[in-house]
N, C-alpha and C positions, 0 to 999 in steps of 0.2 A: 503494499499500500504505499510505503515511502516513496517509492519510484514512481507509481501512478500519480500521487500527490504533486511531486515535483514536475512531472511532465505536463500536467493540466492545471499548474499554478498560474492564475490570471494576473494580468497587470495591476500594479496598485499605485498610489501616489507617490511621487519621487521623495517628497519630504519624509512621508512615514518608513519608505524603504530605506533611506539614508540613516534615520533615527534608529531603525531596528538593526541594521548592520552594523553601525558605530557601536552599539551596545554590547556587541558579542565580539568584537575584534580581538580583545584579549585572549581569546581561546586559541587563536591562530597564528601565534608567534613561532619562531623557529623552534624553541624548545618546549613548545605546548604539547598537549596530548592530541591536538587536531593539526593535521599538515595544512599550513597557508594555502595550499592549491585546492582546498576543499571549501574555501570561504563561500562561494556562490551556491554550492549544492550540498552544504552540510546537513540539510535536513534527510537526506537519503542514508538509510540504514544499509551498511555494505556488507556486514560479515556476521553470521551466526556463529558464536562462540560459546558452546554450552559450559566449558570450563571456567570462562570468565563471569559467566551468569552466576554459576554455582559459587564461585569465589565471592562475587559482590553479595549474593544473598547469606554467606556465612556471617556477615558482619551484623545482620539483623538478630542479635542475641541479647539476653539480659544484661551481660557485661557492659553492652554499649549503650545502654537506655539512659534517656534523660527524661523526666516527668515533669510537665508544667502544669499547674493548677492555677486557674485564674477565677476568682468569684468576688462579688460584693459583701459576702458573708465572713470574709477572713477579716480579723481585726487584730489591732496590737502587734503588727509585725515589726521587728526590731530595726530593718534596714530601711534606708531612703535613697531612691534613685535621684543622682545629682541633678539632672535638668528638668524632669517632670515631677520630681517629688513622689513617685510612686512607691508606696509601701511594699516591701517583700522580704521573704525568708529563703535562704538557700540552706539546706540540710542533706546528709546523706541518705539514700535509700536504705531502709531496714534490711539486713541480710536475710531475716526470715521471709520478707517478701519476695527477694530475688531468689531465694530456694524455691518457693512456690511457683514462680515463672519457670525456672529451669526443670521443674518437674510436671509441667501441665501435660495433660493427656490430648490426643487428637480432637479437634473441634469439627464435628460432623458439619456444622454450617459453613466451613470454608472448603471449596472445591475448584476444581479448574474450570475455566469459562465455560459457558453452554454454548452451542453452536451459534456463531452470529449469521442471522439469516439476511443481514443487510450487506454482506460483502458484494460489491458489483462484480459482474463476469462481462457484460457487454459494455464495450467502450466504443461503439460504432457511432459515428457522427451522422445524424441524419438531415441534416441541412448543410448548405455551402454558403460562403460569404457572398454578398451581393454587392455589387457596386452601387445600387441604389436601395438599401434597406428599407422596410416597411418602418414608417414612424408610428403605427398604431396597432394594437391586437385586434382580433376579430371576436365576435360575440359566437359562440358555438351552443349556447343553451340560454334560454331566457323565458321565465314564467313568473308567476306570482310567488314562488318560494326561492327561487334561486336565479343568479345569472353567472354564467361562466365566460370568462375572456381566454383567449388564446394566441400566443405568438410564438411562432417557431423561430429559433435563433438563426439570424442570416448575417452575423456580424462576426462572432468570435470563434466558431467551430470548436466548441469544447463539450465533452459528455456529460455536462451538468445542466441543472434546471433550478427553477425556483417555483414554488407555488405558494399562494397566499390566499386564505379563505378568512373572510370577515363574517362571523355569524352575528347577526343582529338581532337582539332580544329586548324589545322595547321595556318589557318589565323590570328589566335590571338597573333602571334609571328612575323608577317611580318614587323613590324616597332614598335617603341616606342609608337607610337599613339594607334597602335591596342592592344598593352600590356595593356595601360593604361584604353583604353576602357573596355577591358575585366575585369580589376580589379574594374572598377567602376560599372559594371553589377553585380558582386559578391556582392558588398556592397548594391547596390538597391534591389537585390534580398532577401538578408539577412534582410533587412529592412522591407520588405513586409511579410516575414515568421515568423517575431517575436513573433506574438501571437500563431501560430501553434507550434513554438519550445517551448514556455512557457507550453502550454498545454501538449506537449508530454514529458516534463521535470518532469511534477508532477506525472506521472505513469511509470517512470523509461526507457523512451526512449529519445533518443537525435540524433541529426543529425549535420552534418557540411557541410557546402557548402563553397567552398574555391577555390583560384586561383591555378592552376598548370601551369607548364612551358609553356604547348602548349594546356591550355584550362582549363576545370573545374574539380574539385573533388567532390564527393558526398559520405560523410560517414554516416553509420547509425549504432547504437548501442543500444542494451537493450533487453527487453523481446520480444522474437520471434514472439508471438502470433499476436500482431497487428502491426508488422514491415511493413509488405506489404502495410497496409493502408497509412501509413506515407510515405513510399517510393513513393507511387502512386501520392499523394498530391504534393509532393516536386518535383518530376521530372516534373510532369504536368505544375508546376509554371516555372520551369527552361527554359523548352522547348516552353514555350508560354507566355514568359514575355513581358510586355509593360512597357517601363520606364516611369517615372513621371519627368517632367521638373523641378518642385521646389525640389524635393528630390535630383534630379542630381546636382543642384546647390550647395545645402548644402553639400552634400557628396565630391563634388570636392573640395570645401574649406577646409574640414575636411582632406582630402587626402594631400592637399599642406601643411596644418600645420603640419600632422604626418611626412610628409618626412622633412620639416625643422627641427623639433624636433630631428628627428633620426640623425641629424648631430651633435646633442649636447649630444648624448649617450657617456658613457664612451669608451675611444678608443678601447679597447680590443674587446667590443661588436660589433664594427663596422667592425673589420678585416674580418669576415666570409662572409660579403656582397662582399667585395673587391675580395677575393679568387674566389668566384663563378662567378663574373662578369669576371676575368681574364681567367678562364679556361674553362667556359661554353658560347656557342654561344647562342644567344636569351635571355641573360640574362643583362637586362638594369641598369645602375647605378642610384644612387639616384640623381645625378646631371642632368642626361638626362631626367629623369622623371620630375622633377622640371622644366627644361627648357621648356619642352612641355606643362605643365600644365600652367605655367605662360604667355606662347604665346597665340595668337588667333588661333591656329592651332585647338584645341579641341572645338567642340560645341555640344549641345543637339541633334541638327538634324543629324548631322553625326553619334553620338551615336545610334541613333535610327536605321539609315540604317545600321551601323556595327552590331547591334544586330540582324538584319534580314539576312544579307549576311554571317555572320559567319558560320550560320546553313546550308545555301544553297550551301556553298563551300565543304560541306562534313564533316562527323564525323566518329570516330571509338571509341566504347565504349569498355572498359575493366573492368570487373568486377569480385569480388570474394565474394562468399557467404559461410559463415561459421559458425558453431554453430549448434543450435537445429533445424536443417532442415534436412528433408530426400529429397530424390531425388524427389518427387512429388512436395514438397513445393518450392524447389529450382526452378523447372521448371515453377511453378506458377510465382515466381519472375521475372525469366528470360522472360515470357511472357508479363509482365508488362513492362518491359524494352523494349522489341522489338515493343510493340504497340505505345510507344511514340517515337520510333525512326523510325517507318515506313515510314513516310513522309518526311524523310531526305535521302538523298544519301550518298553512301560511299566516302571516300576520294579518292579511286582508285578502278580500276575494278577488281583487284585480290589481294589475300591476301599478295603475295610476293611484289606487289607495295605499298600496304598499310603500310607493315612493313618498307620497305626503306623510305617511306614519313615521318614515325614517328621518325626516327633516326636524331638527331640533334648533331652538332658538338662539340667537346671538344678538348681543346688543351693540349699539354704536353711539359714540358722541357726537351730537348734532355740529354742523358747520358753525365756526365762529363761538362755540362753546368751550369753556375750560372748567375742569374738574380736577379736584385733588382728592385723593384716597389715602387716609392716614392709618397706620396701625402700628402699635408698638411691638418690638420684638420680644420673642418669648425668653431668649436668654438675657436675664436682667443684668448680667456682668459684661455683656459685649459693648464695647465704647463705639462700634462702627454703626452707622446709619447707612441707608441706601435709597435712592431714587431711580426709578424708570420713567423716563419721558416719552409719552406714547403719542405720536401724531397720526390721526385717522384721516387719510385722505379722501376716502367715500365709504359708503356702506355696503357696496357690492364690486364685484370684480369685472365688470363688464365694459369698462372703458379702457381699451387697450392703450391710447395714447397716454392716459394718466399713469398707467401702470409702468410703461416705458420711461416716462419722465421721472417717476419716484425711482426707478432702478438707476437711472442715469445721475440723480441727485446722490443717491447712496454711493455710487462709484466715485463721484465727484468730492464728497465730503469725507471718505472713509479716512484717508491718510491724516487729514487735518484732526479728525477725532482721535485718531490713535496718538499722534505726535504732539499736537498742541494742546487738546482739552485734556488728553488723559496724563501727558508727561510734563508738560511745561507750566500750563496755567493753574489757577485757583479760582478761576471763574465758574459762574453757573453755567448750565447748558443754554439757557435763553440768551445771556449775554454773549455767548460762544456764536449762536446762530445767527445774532445781530451782526457780530464783528465779522463773521464769514461773509455777509451779505456786503458790508461795506468796505471790506479790505480786499478779500481774495476774488470775489465775483466782479467788484466793480473795478479792481485795479489790476489783478494778476490773470484772470481768466481771458486770456487772449484767444483769438480764432485758433490759433495752432493748438494750444493747451486743450480747448474745448473739443477739437477733433480727436486728440489723442485719448481723452476720456470716452469718446464715443468709440473708438476702436478698442479699448480695452473692455467695454462692456460688450460689443460684438464678439470679440475673442472668447469670452467668459460664456455667452449664451451659445456660441457654436462650438464650444471646446468638444473634442472627440472623447467619445465614451470609452473608457479604459478597460471595463469588464462588464460580464453579464449582469451583475449585481446593479451597477450604476443605471442601466437601462432598464432594469426592473423596476428599480425605485423611481425612476422618472415615470413608467407607465402607471405604475399602482398609484402614484401621487395624483394623477388626473382622474383615475376611477374613483379614488376614496373622496374627492372634492365633489365629485358630481358634474363636472364642468366638461370632462372628455375632450379637453382641449389638447390634442396630442401634437398639433403644429403651431403651438403658441411660440416657442422659440423662434422659429423662422419668421414668423409673422411679426414677432417684436422687432427682429433684426431689420426687416424691410421697413417698419415705420420708424426706426432709430435713425435710419439714412436721411429721412425727411426732417428731422428736428433741428431746428436753428437755435443759435445761441440766444437769440432775442426770446424766442418762445420758452426756452429753458429758464431764463432769468424772469420771465412773467410767471412761470410756475411756482418759481422759488417764492416770489413775492406774495403769489396768491394763496399758497399752502404752507409754506414753512416759516416765512419771514415772521418773527414775533412783533415787528412794529406795525403790522396791518391790522387795522381797527375793524376791517370787514373780511377777516381770514374764511376762506372756504374749507378749512379742516377744522375738526374737533381735536382737542388736546386733554390728555390724561396724565397727571403726574402722581405717581405711586410713590408714597414715602414711607417706608419702613423705619421707624424711630427707634433710636436707641434708649434705653431706660436710665442709662447713666452717662450721657455724653460728658466727657471731662471738659473742663475749661483750659483751652489752649495756652500755652506759655505766651507771654507778651511778645517774645521774639519771633514765634511762628506767625502770630497775627501781623505783626509788623511787615515780615517777609511777605506774606500773602497780599497785603493792601498795597505795598509798593510794587510788587509786580502786576497787581491788576491795575493800577494807575498807568503804568508804563505802557501796558497792552491796550488800554482804552485810548491812549494818546497815539499810538503807533511809534512809540519809541523803543529802541532796541539796546539793550544793555546786557552782556553776558552774565549769566545766572552767578558764576562764580565770583564775579566783581561785585554783585548785589550781596552776595552772602559775605564777603571779606568786610564790606562796608558795615553790614549790620553787626557783625562780629567785633569789629573795632569800636563802633559808637554805641554800642549797648541798646538802651531804650530812649534815647533822646532823639525825638522826632525831628527837630530842626537841624542838629548836626548830620543825620542821616540824608535828609533831603538836600542840604548844603552840599555834601560830598557827591550823591548820586547826580545832582544837576551839573556839578563840576565835570563828572566823567562823561555826562551826556554832550556837554558843550565840546568835547574834544573830538567828537565824531560829526562832520559836516553833515550827514544825512539826518542826524537827530535834531539838528538847529533849524531844519525845516518845519518841524511840528513842535517847536517852543515859542511862546511868546517872545517878541523882542523885549518886552518888560519882564525881565528875569524875576524881579521882586513878585509881580503879579503871579507869574508862574510858581514861584515857591509857595506863596500863599494858598493857591488854588491846591496845589501838591499837599501841603500840611492839612488843609481843611479835609481833603478826601480821606487821607490816612487817618485823622484823628476820629472822623465820623465812624470810619470802618471798624476802629477798635472799640467804639462804643455800641456800635450795631451793625454786627457783620454781615447779617441778613436785612436787605433792603426791606422797608415797611409795606411795599406793594405785594410782598408774597405772604401767604399763599394766595394765588389768584383764582377767582371762580368759586364754585360751590366746593364745600369740604364733606367728604363722606367719611364715615368711620364703620359703616355697615353695608355689606355687599348688597343685601336685600334692597336697601333705600337707593343705592346707586343704580341697581337695574329698573326700579320703579321709576326713577327720574328720566330714563333714556329710552329711545325708541328701539324696536325689534328691527334687526337689518333683512333685507331681502334675502330670500332663499337661493341657493345655487341652482341653476339650470344648464343644461347641456349647450355647448355653442353649436353643436352639430345634432341632427335627428339620429336616434340610435339605429334607425334602418340603415344608415351608411355604413355601419360596422358589422353588420350581420354576416356570417361566413356562408358563402355560396360555394358548394362543393364543385359545381362544374367550372366555377371560374379560378378555383384555387387548387385544381388537381395536382399541381406540382408541389404544394405544401404537404 
């Protein structure tokens, strides 16, 4: 299998390849145990040596054992770790216990592996590379209970495939309880499938059973030959699962602990969860889940009932089959799916009603509206706060030109966000957006630079797919959103060629520029607040205010020069400003932006710095309505339009007579 895996390894990103290879270079020195010439194919197992294997195994004995015990119940341990303060104890293993280990009898629970039925035998490639590969899959099955898409690989010629099935079960999102029961069922099923997952992983197959917004997701990846065998085992287990009470109690406690721990994640990693909950219906917060789990509302008996009834309430399965499968093989996979769904009823009696039932609400901030959502961090000792600044261009994704302009804006501002806002400035986001308009766009965005940004975005949109997984993700993304817009990238590139710099500037002014009193976009500031924000040292506040003033005035002074001045002058604002001004006047470029009346300039400088020390946050913030409750935010905002296909589904139906070559 190592030779097969090496032969059919697909291309990966250059940066990840370099990172991975550099991390193992130490193994390939001249005096190391792996010859340097094996660097690129070191994953191949070249020799079976029973003697070496037995010698290696001989070291697994009680004399070479080290036992680690970690528990919250261990108290009054005498030693303390230097850096993290972890209490611990080190002591020899009792000889009596070692003697017991040396005299253990054979355990019948341990045995040689069972026969692995997932080992692939057939590596025949059923498709050939095409000069004009298809941009979309075809529909080979479509009724009120399921929809199956299929695309044969016509790019990469590898004996691999991917299959993804979304099992939509609307009853799984009716309440936070049903959401949690569904999540616990996922954990319970995966626990029972562990052994099967391990056997599959040994021979280049993998699957992922996971929670989706309104049900379950099943993803399969690997060699196509035995994938149907794995798929049948897994989907049979999923649709015929019987929960185990002991496992339920264990996994419920783990879920509670995981949710508690997630409240101690770094603040910026928590922001995404809040944004999802604010804008999407049927997404429950960490607090709602914990409250339900810690109450007496959930029970094993109710889980068993829920597990049975969620299937009886109806299902819709959406599947994509992609890779080394022809039409006949894909229809066999479809038959497997239909067999296991045959005893289940559909969500509704017609495809139109099913489509309507699967749409869930999302919310949008109205044009020219500003809102702030504030929430305290759970970790009372975390001194860091976090904001996410969300600009909503429109409530639906049907305006191609706006989408392309938004992509172009992202491309244009990306470097400045990383280098200026993140690394150099101490300014807020809105001030940054304002200065980006008045400085970069107004003064530095030449026609030549603008065209380079357009070329960069074009290259990104038309970048060549590196492997089967990338193509699969692109296709499945369009199916899951419901737009089925498989030609979006090329169409957007065609639009991009017609966009002018003036149109881009107008877009920035209409949707992004914070100075526009009639903005066409809605804005939300998510603010996760520290409960113990420390008072900054005066030296840091001085540094921040000096840098901000210089930036506002388009004055350039190297950061190490500013640092040395503040270190030398301490907290004397007047002395700091005198010396900073002297340094600025040495640079002819800076004098253009300094008032000829130097005393007046210094007075303005001092006034700004002193005001910033007293009130570092301008009085105009927070802007707009302030919310502290997700429910009130949703009630205050409108429901967005539902997604609609850009093409009629009939365009994608597979016609056997037209695709005999597939």
